[in-house]
All heavy atoms as an XYZ file, in Angstrom:
861
protein
N       7.497    -73.509     10.229
C       8.641    -73.875      9.431
C       9.550    -72.660      9.280
O      10.764    -72.790      9.363
C       8.177    -74.369      8.062
C       9.293    -74.981      7.266
S       8.714    -75.952      5.895
C       9.246    -74.936      4.568
N       8.956    -71.506      9.089
C       9.733    -70.284      8.946
C      10.519    -69.997     10.224
O      11.682    -69.601     10.168
C       8.781    -69.138      8.619
C       9.417    -67.957      7.994
C       8.355    -66.968      7.580
C       8.937    -65.893      6.712
N       7.948    -64.939      6.272
N       9.865    -70.235     11.372
C      10.519    -70.002     12.660
C      11.708    -70.943     12.841
O      12.761    -70.546     13.341
C       9.527    -70.190     13.801
C       8.419    -69.168     13.801
C       7.284    -69.555     14.733
O       7.342    -70.624     15.364
O       6.330    -68.773     14.812
N      11.531    -72.204     12.426
C      12.622    -73.166     12.539
C      13.787    -72.770     11.655
O      14.953    -72.854     12.058
C      12.154    -74.572     12.166
C      11.240    -75.265     13.168
C      10.733    -76.573     12.574
C      11.981    -75.541     14.459
N      13.512    -72.319     10.456
C      14.568    -71.883      9.545
C      15.328    -70.715     10.146
O      16.558    -70.657     10.085
C      13.988    -71.455      8.202
O      13.426    -72.538      7.540
N      14.576    -69.787     10.716
C      15.198    -68.612     11.335
C      16.055    -69.021     12.537
O      17.177    -68.544     12.707
C      14.103    -67.621     11.763
C      14.617    -66.265     12.173
C      15.332    -65.540     11.038
O      14.918    -65.662      9.872
O      16.326    -64.857     11.339
N      15.522    -69.920     13.366
C      16.264    -70.388     14.539
C      17.542    -71.099     14.114
O      18.604    -70.912     14.711
C      15.379    -71.336     15.357
C      15.917    -71.629     16.747
C      14.935    -72.460     17.571
O      13.735    -72.467     17.267
O      15.412    -73.084     18.527
N      17.460    -71.889     13.065
C      18.626    -72.604     12.548
C      19.660    -71.612     12.023
O      20.860    -71.744     12.297
C      18.194    -73.562     11.431
C      19.204    -74.561     10.920
C      19.740    -75.430     12.061
C      18.584    -75.449      9.863
N      19.213    -70.582     11.309
C      20.123    -69.554     10.807
C      20.830    -68.841     11.957
O      22.031    -68.590     11.903
C      19.347    -68.539      9.959
C      19.543    -68.743      8.505
C      18.926    -67.625      7.678
N      17.943    -68.277      6.827
C      16.635    -68.125      6.862
N      16.103    -67.265      7.681
N      15.839    -68.790      6.084
N      20.055    -68.507     12.988
C      20.632    -67.814     14.146
C      21.680    -68.686     14.844
O      22.730    -68.201     15.243
C      19.529    -67.403     15.131
C      18.621    -66.304     14.626
C      19.371    -65.027     14.296
O      20.250    -64.613     15.086
O      19.088    -64.434     13.230
N      21.363    -69.962     14.982
C      22.322    -70.869     15.617
C      23.612    -70.957     14.813
O      24.707    -70.958     15.372
C      21.724    -72.273     15.762
C      20.965    -72.555     17.037
C      20.344    -73.942     16.977
C      21.857    -72.449     18.256
N      23.481    -71.017     13.506
C      24.675    -71.122     12.665
C      25.513    -69.858     12.707
O      26.719    -69.901     12.516
C      24.272    -71.438     11.221
C      23.826    -72.870     11.039
C      23.489    -73.143      9.590
C      23.098    -74.589      9.393
N      22.758    -74.881      8.001
N      24.882    -68.692     12.950
C      25.604    -67.422     13.011
C      26.301    -67.207     14.360
O      27.231    -66.422     14.449
C      24.643    -66.253     12.775
C      24.175    -66.132     11.350
C      23.220    -64.955     11.235
C      22.598    -64.878      9.859
N      21.613    -63.801      9.777
N      25.833    -67.887     15.385
C      26.386    -67.653     16.713
C      27.850    -68.108     16.758
O      28.239    -69.056     16.072
C      25.565    -68.357     17.781
O      25.766    -69.745     17.692
N      28.663    -67.423     17.550
C      30.097    -67.740     17.604
C      30.368    -69.197     17.977
O      31.339    -69.781     17.513
C      30.638    -66.803     18.677
C      29.608    -65.753     18.866
C      28.305    -66.321     18.399
N      29.528    -69.807     18.779
C      29.751    -71.193     19.198
C      29.707    -72.144     18.006
O      30.368    -73.167     17.994
C      28.685    -71.622     20.208
C      28.744    -70.895     21.515
C      27.821    -71.541     22.534
N      26.558    -71.996     21.969
C      25.367    -71.640     22.380
N      25.259    -70.795     23.369
N      24.290    -72.111     21.833
N      28.914    -71.798     17.000
C      28.721    -72.705     15.876
C      29.582    -72.354     14.664
O      29.574    -73.065     13.682
C      27.237    -72.709     15.449
C      26.381    -73.526     16.355
C      25.740    -72.951     17.433
C      26.223    -74.883     16.129
C      24.948    -73.708     18.273
C      25.425    -75.641     16.970
C      24.792    -75.056     18.048
N      30.329    -71.261     14.747
C      31.166    -70.873     13.616
C      32.159    -71.986     13.265
O      32.395    -72.282     12.113
C      31.912    -69.565     13.892
C      31.007    -68.364     13.904
S      30.227    -68.146     12.309
C      29.556    -66.547     12.494
N      32.728    -72.559     14.282
C      33.679    -73.647     14.055
C      32.992    -75.003     14.137
O      33.648    -76.025     14.136
C      34.799    -73.590     15.110
C      35.584    -72.288     15.033
O      35.755    -71.791     13.905
O      35.991    -71.766     16.078
N      31.705    -75.008     14.214
C      30.957    -76.247     14.357
C      30.520    -76.405     15.792
O      31.172    -75.905     16.712
N      29.422    -77.105     16.014
C      28.943    -77.296     17.387
C      29.976    -78.109     18.185
O      30.544    -79.058     17.675
C      27.641    -78.054     17.212
C      27.611    -78.522     15.811
C      28.603    -77.730     15.036
N      30.212    -77.658     19.406
C      31.252    -78.308     20.204
C      30.684    -79.312     21.193
O      31.206    -80.399     21.332
C      32.086    -77.258     20.965
O      31.199    -76.409     21.696
C      32.885    -76.422     19.995
N      29.630    -78.961     21.860
C      29.125    -79.878     22.875
C      28.089    -80.828     22.272
O      27.538    -80.589     21.208
C      28.499    -79.098     24.042
O      27.272    -78.550     23.623
N      27.868    -81.884     23.007
C      26.884    -82.884     22.582
C      25.487    -82.280     22.514
O      24.728    -82.572     21.595
C      26.889    -84.032     23.592
S      27.096    -85.628     22.848
N      25.166    -81.436     23.480
C      23.829    -80.848     23.501
C      23.647    -79.895     22.325
O      22.559    -79.815     21.749
C      23.574    -80.125     24.820
O      24.419    -79.002     24.945
N      24.690    -79.158     21.961
C      24.599    -78.266     20.813
C      24.410    -79.067     19.524
O      23.620    -78.702     18.667
C      25.854    -77.393     20.707
C      25.953    -76.343     21.789
C      27.282    -75.621     21.774
O      28.258    -76.143     21.203
O      27.348    -74.521     22.334
N      25.144    -80.157     19.406
C      25.013    -81.011     18.227
C      23.609    -81.632     18.169
O      22.994    -81.709     17.105
C      26.068    -82.118     18.236
C      27.464    -81.611     17.959
C      28.509    -82.720     18.077
O      28.204    -83.835     18.483
N      29.739    -82.391     17.747
N      23.111    -82.028     19.317
C      21.774    -82.618     19.395
C      20.700    -81.608     19.021
O      19.754    -81.932     18.307
N      20.870    -80.384     19.538
C      19.900    -79.337     19.241
C      19.904    -79.021     17.744
O      18.842    -78.892     17.120
C      20.228    -78.076     20.050
C      19.174    -77.010     19.960
C      19.488    -75.864     20.909
C      18.381    -74.843     20.873
N      18.634    -73.714     21.767
N      21.097    -78.957     17.168
C      21.217    -78.678     15.740
C      20.593    -79.817     14.915
O      19.855    -79.575     13.963
C      22.692    -78.496     15.354
C      22.980    -78.123     13.912
C      22.283    -76.808     13.560
C      24.471    -78.003     13.673
N      20.876    -81.043     15.294
C      20.319    -82.202     14.585
C      18.791    -82.216     14.694
O      18.087    -82.506     13.714
C      20.901    -83.486     15.141
N      18.291    -81.891     15.883
C      16.841    -81.862     16.092
C      16.189    -80.792     15.218
O      15.163    -81.035     14.575
C      16.537    -81.594     17.567
C      15.060    -81.568     17.880
C      14.810    -81.253     19.336
C      13.309    -81.103     19.566
N      13.008    -80.466     20.821
N      16.799    -79.610     15.172
C      16.267    -78.532     14.344
C      16.285    -78.901     12.860
O      15.328    -78.656     12.132
C      17.051    -77.234     14.566
C      16.769    -76.496     15.862
C      17.744    -75.340     16.036
C      15.341    -75.982     15.881
N      17.375    -79.523     12.429
C      17.474    -79.939     11.030
C      16.397    -80.982     10.705
O      15.773    -80.936      9.644
C      18.862    -80.501     10.727
C      19.924    -79.433     10.569
C      21.273    -80.069     10.230
C      22.342    -79.023     10.042
N      23.658    -79.611      9.716
N      16.194    -81.929     11.618
C      15.191    -82.974     11.402
C      13.787    -82.374     11.350
O      12.977    -82.742     10.485
C      15.280    -84.025     12.502
N      13.497    -81.444     12.264
C      12.188    -80.790     12.266
C      11.969    -79.986     10.990
O      10.892    -80.023     10.390
C      12.035    -79.880     13.489
C      11.819    -80.629     14.789
C      11.691    -79.702     15.984
O      11.609    -78.466     15.808
O      11.657    -80.213     17.111
N      13.013    -79.282     10.589
C      12.923    -78.490      9.372
C      12.669    -79.381      8.167
O      11.815    -79.084      7.335
C      14.210    -77.681      9.177
C      14.229    -76.704      8.008
C      13.121    -75.673      8.174
C      15.575    -76.016      7.917
N      13.368    -80.498      8.089
C      13.187    -81.446      6.986
C      11.762    -82.010      7.004
O      11.107    -82.105      5.971
C      14.205    -82.574      7.097
C      14.127    -83.571      5.969
C      15.150    -84.677      6.131
C      14.963    -85.716      5.032
N      15.803    -86.876      5.221
N      11.289    -82.371      8.198
C       9.937    -82.919      8.341
C       8.888    -81.925      7.853
O       8.002    -82.263      7.070
C       9.678    -83.300      9.804
C       8.253    -83.678     10.086
C       7.760    -84.912      9.698
C       7.408    -82.789     10.735
C       6.451    -85.260      9.955
C       6.093    -83.130     10.992
C       5.608    -84.370     10.606
N       8.996    -80.666      8.307
C       8.017    -79.655      7.923
C       8.104    -79.328      6.433
O       7.098    -79.094      5.775
C       8.158    -78.389      8.762
C       7.633    -78.556     10.153
C       8.464    -78.376     11.249
C       6.314    -78.903     10.388
C       7.977    -78.539     12.533
C       5.817    -79.065     11.666
C       6.661    -78.888     12.749
N       9.303    -79.348      5.904
C       9.480    -79.098      4.477
C       8.803    -80.200      3.664
O       8.105    -79.925      2.687
C      10.973    -79.029      4.139
C      11.254    -78.685      2.704
C      12.745    -78.600      2.440
C      13.004    -78.325      0.977
N      14.425    -78.355      0.655
N       8.990    -81.455      4.071
C       8.357    -82.579      3.378
C       6.836    -82.496      3.480
O       6.120    -82.757      2.513
C       8.866    -83.911      3.940
C      10.293    -84.222      3.563
C      10.881    -85.412      4.305
O      10.211    -85.948      5.218
O      12.020    -85.791      3.986
N       6.356    -82.137      4.661
C       4.907    -81.982      4.852
C       4.352    -80.889      3.952
O       3.320    -81.058      3.313
C       4.601    -81.621      6.310
C       4.116    -82.755      7.132
C       3.585    -82.250      8.471
O       3.960    -81.185      8.967
N       2.704    -83.020      9.061
N       5.064    -79.778      3.911
C       4.637    -78.646      3.096
C       4.593    -79.041      1.624
O       3.634    -78.742      0.912
C       5.574    -77.452      3.290
C       5.267    -76.282      2.416
C       4.202    -75.447      2.702
C       6.028    -76.022      1.280
C       3.909    -74.374      1.885
C       5.744    -74.953      0.466
C       4.685    -74.129      0.766
N       5.627    -79.730      1.155
C       5.677    -80.158     -0.244
C       4.551    -81.141     -0.559
O       3.939    -81.075     -1.630
C       7.041    -80.767     -0.568
C       8.149    -79.728     -0.629
C       9.547    -80.334     -0.704
O       9.688    -81.571     -0.555
O      10.499    -79.562     -0.908
N       4.264    -82.055      0.369
C       3.176    -83.016      0.158
C       1.826    -82.288      0.075
O       0.990    -82.609     -0.774
C       3.158    -84.048      1.284
N       1.621    -81.318      0.957
C       0.375    -80.541      0.928
C       0.265    -79.736     -0.361
O      -0.804    -79.634     -0.951
C       0.303    -79.592      2.125
C      -0.012    -80.276      3.429
C      -0.028    -79.302      4.593
O       0.443    -78.176      4.487
N      -0.535    -79.760      5.729
N       1.400    -79.185     -0.789
C       1.406    -78.397     -2.021
C       1.017    -79.273     -3.211
O       0.195    -78.887     -4.040
C       2.800    -77.794     -2.234
C       2.884    -76.827     -3.383
C       4.266    -76.203     -3.508
O       5.270    -76.887     -3.236
O       4.319    -75.039     -3.897
N       1.566    -80.486     -3.288
C       1.233    -81.423     -4.362
C      -0.250    -81.787     -4.288
O      -0.945    -81.798     -5.299
C       2.133    -82.680     -4.278
C       3.557    -82.331     -4.673
C       1.589    -83.796     -5.153
C       4.575    -83.420     -4.377
N      -0.727    -82.060     -3.085
C      -2.142    -82.412     -2.884
C      -3.051    -81.277     -3.360
O      -4.041    -81.513     -4.059
C      -2.403    -82.736     -1.412
C      -3.837    -82.964     -1.090
N      -4.503    -84.111     -1.447
C      -4.745    -82.176     -0.448
C      -5.759    -84.027     -1.038
N      -5.926    -82.871     -0.435
N      -2.718    -80.046     -2.992
C      -3.538    -78.901     -3.385
C      -3.497    -78.689     -4.893
O      -4.519    -78.363     -5.503
C      -3.111    -77.630     -2.655
C      -3.478    -77.622     -1.202
N      -4.780    -77.686     -0.767
C      -2.721    -77.583     -0.083
C      -4.818    -77.680      0.560
N      -3.581    -77.628      0.991
N      -2.326    -78.867     -5.493
C      -2.232    -78.717     -6.951
C      -3.100    -79.749     -7.656
O      -3.784    -79.438     -8.628
C      -0.774    -78.867     -7.415
C       0.067    -77.639     -7.160
C       1.487    -77.832     -7.658
C       2.337    -76.617     -7.387
N       3.733    -76.807     -7.837
N      -3.077    -80.997     -7.164
C      -3.901    -82.047     -7.760
C      -5.384    -81.735     -7.598
O      -6.183    -81.940     -8.510
C      -3.575    -83.404     -7.135
C      -2.215    -83.949     -7.527
C      -1.808    -85.187     -6.749
O      -2.541    -85.598     -5.818
O      -0.739    -85.738     -7.056
N      -5.745    -81.221     -6.415
C      -7.138    -80.875     -6.140
C      -7.616    -79.765     -7.091
O      -8.708    -79.848     -7.658
C      -7.251    -80.420     -4.681
C      -8.628    -80.415     -4.119
C      -8.553    -80.112     -2.627
C      -9.911    -80.107     -1.995
N      -9.862    -79.804     -0.566
N      -6.787    -78.747     -7.261
C      -7.131    -77.632     -8.148
C      -7.235    -78.122     -9.591
O      -8.148    -77.740    -10.326
C      -6.085    -76.493     -8.032
C      -6.224    -75.480     -9.152
C      -6.206    -75.805     -6.684
N      -6.320    -79.010     -9.971
C      -6.332    -79.567    -11.327
C      -7.637    -80.332    -11.579
O      -8.265    -80.181    -12.631
C      -5.132    -80.498    -11.499
C      -4.775    -80.817    -12.902
C      -3.501    -81.661    -12.906
C      -2.866    -81.712    -14.261
N      -1.624    -82.467    -14.265
N      -8.061    -81.142    -10.595
C      -9.312    -81.894    -10.725
C     -10.504    -80.949    -10.847
O     -11.404    -81.165    -11.658
C      -9.507    -82.826     -9.529
C      -8.629    -84.054     -9.561
C      -8.855    -84.920     -8.339
C      -7.897    -86.099     -8.309
N      -8.056    -86.902     -7.093
N     -10.516    -79.895    -10.022
C     -11.616    -78.927    -10.073
C     -11.660    -78.220    -11.425
O     -12.736    -78.043    -12.001
C     -11.473    -77.888     -8.956
C     -11.880    -78.335     -7.565
C     -11.488    -77.279     -6.532
C     -13.376    -78.585     -7.495
N     -10.499    -77.834    -11.927
C     -10.452    -77.164    -13.226
C     -10.946    -78.084    -14.338
O     -11.691    -77.661    -15.224
C      -9.030    -76.685    -13.534
C      -8.563    -75.449    -12.768
C      -7.087    -75.182    -13.035
C      -9.392    -74.233    -13.124
N     -10.541    -79.339    -14.282
C     -11.002    -80.295    -15.291
C     -12.510    -80.502    -15.215
O     -13.181    -80.598    -16.244
C     -10.265    -81.635    -15.154
C      -8.851    -81.561    -15.679
O      -8.529    -80.732    -16.519
N      -7.995    -82.428    -15.185
N     -13.035    -80.569    -13.988
C     -14.484    -80.732    -13.809
C     -15.226    -79.524    -14.393
O     -16.230    -79.677    -15.087
C     -14.829    -80.917    -12.340
N     -14.715    -78.323    -14.121
C     -15.346    -77.114    -14.648
C     -15.232    -77.063    -16.174
O     -16.156    -76.632    -16.858
C     -14.736    -75.852    -14.039
C     -15.138    -75.620    -12.622
N     -16.449    -75.422    -12.234
C     -14.413    -75.568    -11.487
C     -16.511    -75.256    -10.933
N     -15.289    -75.339    -10.449
N     -14.098    -77.515    -16.681
C     -13.893    -77.540    -18.126
C     -14.904    -78.476    -18.787
O     -15.507    -78.138    -19.808
C     -12.460    -78.008    -18.420
C     -12.017    -77.848    -19.828
C     -10.550    -78.253    -19.947
C     -10.035    -78.133    -21.358
N      -8.633    -78.531    -21.459
N     -15.110    -79.652    -18.192
C     -16.101    -80.599    -18.711
C     -17.505    -80.000    -18.650
O     -18.293    -80.127    -19.594
C     -16.069    -81.901    -17.916
C     -14.884    -82.782    -18.230
C     -14.878    -84.060    -17.400
O     -15.954    -84.514    -16.976
O     -13.774    -84.596    -17.185
N     -17.808    -79.357    -17.544
C     -19.127    -78.749    -17.377
C     -19.350    -77.651    -18.418
O     -20.423    -77.554    -19.010
C     -19.251    -78.177    -15.959
C     -20.656    -77.821    -15.565
C     -20.753    -77.400    -14.109
O     -19.761    -76.963    -13.514
N     -21.925    -77.507    -13.530
N     -18.317    -76.835    -18.662
C     -18.436    -75.797    -19.686
C     -18.636    -76.418    -21.063
O     -19.416    -75.913    -21.871
C     -17.191    -74.903    -19.691
C     -17.101    -73.880    -18.567
C     -15.740    -73.193    -18.593
C     -18.211    -72.864    -18.647
N     -17.939    -77.523    -21.325
C     -18.117    -78.235    -22.589
C     -19.550    -78.716    -22.751
O     -20.141    -78.607    -23.833
N     -20.103    -79.246    -21.664
C     -21.508    -79.688    -21.691
C     -22.441    -78.512    -21.985
O     -23.375    -78.632    -22.789
C     -21.903    -80.343    -20.365
C     -21.193    -81.673    -20.132
O     -20.649    -82.237    -21.107
O     -21.184    -82.137    -18.973
N     -22.197    -77.384    -21.327
C     -23.034    -76.205    -21.550
C     -22.921    -75.729    -23.002
O     -23.915    -75.344    -23.611
C     -22.658    -75.062    -20.606
C     -23.065    -75.289    -19.167
C     -22.265    -74.856    -18.120
C     -24.259    -75.925    -18.846
C     -22.633    -75.068    -16.800
C     -24.639    -76.131    -17.529
C     -23.821    -75.700    -16.508
O     -24.182    -75.895    -15.216
N     -21.705    -75.760    -23.539
C     -21.522    -75.343    -24.932
C     -22.273    -76.268    -25.886
O     -22.864    -75.806    -26.870
C     -20.031    -75.294    -25.287
C     -19.242    -74.136    -24.678
C     -17.756    -74.286    -24.978
C     -19.750    -72.799    -25.181
N     -22.266    -77.557    -25.589
C     -23.023    -78.501    -26.420
C     -24.520    -78.224    -26.340
O     -25.220    -78.254    -27.351
C     -22.729    -79.946    -25.998
C     -21.347    -80.395    -26.398
O     -20.751    -79.852    -27.313
N     -20.824    -81.395    -25.702
N     -25.011    -77.969    -25.139
C     -26.434    -77.658    -24.951
C     -26.798    -76.392    -25.723
O     -27.812    -76.345    -26.422
C     -26.772    -77.507    -23.446
C     -26.689    -78.871    -22.753
C     -28.144    -76.870    -23.250
C     -26.738    -78.802    -21.243
N     -25.947    -75.382    -25.620
C     -26.200    -74.114    -26.323
C     -26.208    -74.344    -27.829
O     -27.053    -73.811    -28.547
C     -25.144    -73.050    -25.928
C     -25.385    -72.596    -24.486
C     -25.173    -71.860    -26.880
C     -24.285    -71.733    -23.906
N     -25.289    -75.164    -28.308
C     -25.223    -75.465    -29.742
C     -26.508    -76.153    -30.218
O     -27.056    -75.799    -31.263
C     -24.007    -76.346    -30.014
O     -23.952    -76.711    -31.355
N     -26.982    -77.112    -29.442
C     -28.228    -77.811    -29.792
C     -29.398    -76.836    -29.780
O     -30.236    -76.829    -30.691
C     -28.474    -78.999    -28.828
C     -29.880    -79.543    -28.978
C     -27.438    -80.091    -29.058
N     -29.463    -75.998    -28.753
C     -30.563    -75.033    -28.658
C     -30.507    -74.020    -29.799
O     -31.542    -73.605    -30.326
C     -30.535    -74.317    -27.305
C     -30.946    -75.222    -26.164
C     -30.862    -74.542    -24.813
O     -30.162    -73.548    -24.644
N     -31.565    -75.094    -23.840
N     -29.301    -73.644    -30.191
C     -29.137    -72.709    -31.299
C     -29.663    -73.336    -32.596
O     -30.360    -72.682    -33.374
C     -27.653    -72.347    -31.444
C     -27.351    -71.291    -32.452
C     -25.866    -70.975    -32.442
C     -25.502    -69.982    -33.531
N     -24.064    -69.719    -33.561
N     -29.346    -74.608    -32.797
C     -29.835    -75.317    -33.975
C     -31.358    -75.437    -33.948
O     -32.024    -75.226    -34.969
C     -29.199    -76.708    -34.048
C     -29.460    -77.442    -35.334
C     -28.730    -78.769    -35.408
O     -27.613    -78.864    -34.888
O     -29.315    -79.701    -35.980
N     -31.913    -75.752    -32.770
C     -33.370    -75.852    -32.641
C     -34.032    -74.508    -32.921
O     -35.078    -74.445    -33.576
C     -33.751    -76.350    -31.248
C     -33.429    -77.812    -31.010
C     -33.674    -78.264    -29.576
O     -33.978    -77.409    -28.709
O     -33.557    -79.472    -29.333
N     -33.424    -73.444    -32.452
C     -33.960    -72.106    -32.694
C     -33.919    -71.773    -34.185
O     -34.883    -71.222    -34.742
C     -33.169    -71.065    -31.893
C     -33.623    -69.611    -31.999
C     -35.051    -69.466    -31.491
C     -32.688    -68.712    -31.225
N     -32.822    -72.127    -34.810
C     -32.689    -71.898    -36.248
C     -33.777    -72.663    -37.013
O     -34.404    -72.122    -37.934
C     -31.304    -72.335    -36.715
O     -31.180    -72.219    -38.105
N     -34.000    -73.924    -36.635
C     -35.056    -74.723    -37.273
C     -36.432    -74.109    -37.044
O     -37.276    -74.084    -37.939
C     -35.025    -76.168    -36.775
C     -33.799    -76.916    -37.258
O     -33.192    -76.538    -38.262
N     -33.436    -77.983    -36.558
N     -36.661    -73.626    -35.830
C     -37.949    -72.984    -35.511
C     -38.140    -71.732    -36.358
O     -39.233    -71.480    -36.876
C     -38.009    -72.603    -34.032
O     -38.010    -73.746    -33.232
N     -37.070    -70.947    -36.513
C     -37.158    -69.732    -37.330
C     -37.453    -70.078    -38.792
O     -38.213    -69.374    -39.459
C     -35.874    -68.908    -37.233
C     -35.760    -68.190    -35.910
O     -36.758    -67.932    -35.252
N     -34.538    -67.871    -35.514
N     -36.872    -71.163    -39.274
C     -37.145    -71.607    -40.653
C     -38.614    -72.010    -40.792
O     -39.265    -71.670    -41.782
C     -36.246    -72.786    -41.029
C     -34.804    -72.399    -41.273
C     -33.945    -73.635    -41.556
C     -32.472    -73.274    -41.627
N     -31.626    -74.473    -41.765
N     -39.120    -72.736    -39.789
C     -40.538    -73.135    -39.828
C     -41.445    -71.916    -39.811
O     -42.436    -71.845    -40.558
C     -40.869    -74.040    -38.647
C     -40.478    -75.507    -38.772
C     -40.738    -76.236    -37.457
C     -41.258    -76.161    -39.899
N     -41.132    -70.962    -38.960
C     -41.944    -69.739    -38.867
C     -41.931    -69.020    -40.208
O     -42.977    -68.566    -40.701
C     -41.427    -68.820    -37.731
C     -41.733    -69.451    -36.374
C     -42.020    -67.422    -37.839
C     -41.074    -68.754    -35.203
N     -40.770    -68.935    -40.810
C     -40.651    -68.281    -42.113
C     -41.483    -69.019    -43.165
O     -42.187    -68.388    -43.967
C     -39.182    -68.248    -42.523
O     -39.015    -67.670    -43.776
N     -41.418    -70.345    -43.147
C     -42.205    -71.150    -44.090
C     -43.698    -70.935    -43.861
O     -44.471    -70.750    -44.827
C     -41.855    -72.648    -43.929
O     -40.472    -72.828    -44.161
C     -42.637    -73.507    -44.891
N     -44.134    -70.943    -42.622
C     -45.549    -70.735    -42.313
C     -46.010    -69.336    -42.739
O     -47.112    -69.167    -43.252
C     -45.839    -70.956    -40.830
C     -45.732    -72.399    -40.397
C     -45.197    -72.728    -39.161
C     -46.164    -73.433    -41.223
C     -45.096    -74.049    -38.753
C     -46.071    -74.753    -40.823
C     -45.535    -75.062    -39.590
O     -45.441    -76.361    -39.191
N     -45.155    -68.330    -42.530
C     -45.510    -66.974    -42.937
C     -45.687    -66.922    -44.455
O     -46.640    -66.321    -44.965
C     -44.423    -65.977    -42.511
C     -44.483    -65.567    -41.080
C     -43.401    -64.528    -40.790
C     -43.427    -64.090    -39.364
N     -42.352    -63.100    -39.091
N     -44.753    -67.540    -45.142
C     -44.821    -67.548    -46.602
C     -46.103    -68.247    -47.080
O     -46.812    -67.746    -47.972
C     -43.583    -68.238    -47.182
C     -43.569    -68.322    -48.658
N     -43.377    -67.213    -49.457
C     -43.742    -69.371    -49.511
C     -43.435    -67.574    -50.720
N     -43.651    -68.894    -50.789
N     -46.391    -69.415    -46.494
C     -47.597    -70.156    -46.867
C     -48.860    -69.362    -46.530
O     -49.830    -69.340    -47.290
C     -47.630    -71.525    -46.183
C     -46.627    -72.495    -46.743
C     -46.612    -73.838    -46.011
O     -47.472    -74.052    -45.127
O     -45.744    -74.649    -46.334
N     -48.834    -68.696    -45.387
C     -49.982    -67.886    -44.970
C     -50.202    -66.744    -45.952
O     -51.351    -66.468    -46.358
C     -49.732    -67.351    -43.563
O     -50.729    -66.462    -43.178
N     -49.131    -66.090    -46.339
C     -49.241    -64.997    -47.308
C     -49.742    -65.524    -48.654
O     -50.575    -64.886    -49.303
C     -47.897    -64.282    -47.489
C     -47.547    -63.425    -46.302
O     -48.420    -63.005    -45.550
N     -46.256    -63.162    -46.126
N     -49.263    -66.676    -49.044
C     -49.710    -67.278    -50.303
C     -51.193    -67.598    -50.241
O     -51.942    -67.374    -51.215
C     -48.927    -68.566    -50.601
O     -47.583    -68.287    -50.820
N     -51.656    -68.108    -49.126
C     -53.082    -68.419    -48.961
C     -53.927    -67.153    -48.998
O     -55.016    -67.133    -49.581
C     -53.323    -69.175    -47.657
C     -52.935    -70.653    -47.652
C     -53.069    -71.220    -46.243
C     -53.821    -71.437    -48.617
N     -53.458    -66.088    -48.388
C     -54.196    -64.816    -48.394
C     -54.351    -64.292    -49.819
O     -55.418    -63.852    -50.224
C     -53.461    -63.773    -47.541
C     -53.708    -63.915    -46.085
C     -53.150    -62.714    -45.326
N     -52.911    -63.141    -43.965
C     -51.863    -62.823    -43.248
N     -50.935    -62.057    -43.746
N     -51.734    -63.255    -42.025
N     -53.230    -64.343    -50.533
C     -53.267    -63.864    -51.916
C     -54.230    -64.720    -52.725
O     -55.042    -64.220    -53.508
C     -51.830    -63.896    -52.534
C     -51.894    -63.683    -54.047
C     -50.958    -62.877    -51.879
N     -54.168    -66.020    -52.505
C     -55.053    -66.944    -53.224
C     -56.517    -66.681    -52.856
O     -57.396    -66.700    -53.726
C     -54.647    -68.371    -52.879
O     -55.487    -69.298    -53.455
N     -56.790    -66.428    -51.604
C     -58.166    -66.148    -51.166
C     -58.674    -64.840    -51.758
O     -59.848    -64.729    -52.113
C     -58.244    -66.107    -49.645
C     -58.214    -67.456    -48.919
C     -58.137    -67.242    -47.406
C     -59.455    -68.268    -49.264
N     -57.818    -63.830    -51.844
C     -58.217    -62.554    -52.416
C     -58.568    -62.707    -53.892
O     -59.502    -62.081    -54.379
C     -57.090    -61.524    -52.254
C     -56.983    -60.985    -50.862
C     -55.981    -59.866    -50.799
N     -55.593    -59.673    -49.413
C     -54.431    -59.217    -49.014
N     -53.515    -58.895    -49.902
N     -54.179    -59.053    -47.762
N     -57.796    -63.516    -54.573
C     -58.039    -63.721    -56.005
C     -59.372    -64.457    -56.218
O     -60.079    -64.196    -57.189
C     -56.915    -64.539    -56.624
C     -55.648    -63.752    -56.815
C     -54.608    -64.601    -57.533
N     -53.329    -63.909    -57.506
C     -52.178    -64.496    -57.661
N     -52.099    -65.786    -57.849
N     -51.070    -63.791    -57.625
N     -59.623    -65.405    -55.307
C     -60.845    -66.208    -55.448
C     -62.112    -65.466    -54.999
O     -63.208    -65.882    -55.324
C     -60.730    -67.521    -54.688
C     -59.715    -68.454    -55.311
O     -59.441    -68.363    -56.501
N     -59.193    -69.369    -54.525
N     -61.938    -64.394    -54.262
C     -63.157    -63.737    -53.793
C     -63.627    -62.638    -54.676
O     -63.292    -62.244    -55.666
C     -63.007    -63.173    -52.411
O     -61.816    -62.710    -52.016
């Protein structure tokens, strides 16, 4: 596409085209170049839109996955907190039993 744009620019700068293309073949060549340039530009824009949509879908998928991981971490954090509370309760009860056993012996 870049080459076509450059070729079109060069043709427009040439003295023959300053006043407009004169011969039928020059007009045909110019029309062909313009059509090719338009075609490639449309193709490029379509690919660009396709790639943007693809990237958007991937980002959304990763965002959902991160959300899932955050939920899992939150649940595990709560479970850990509950486990720590149980351990603390058991330690307290164990200490109470030891003290009670010492008094009874």
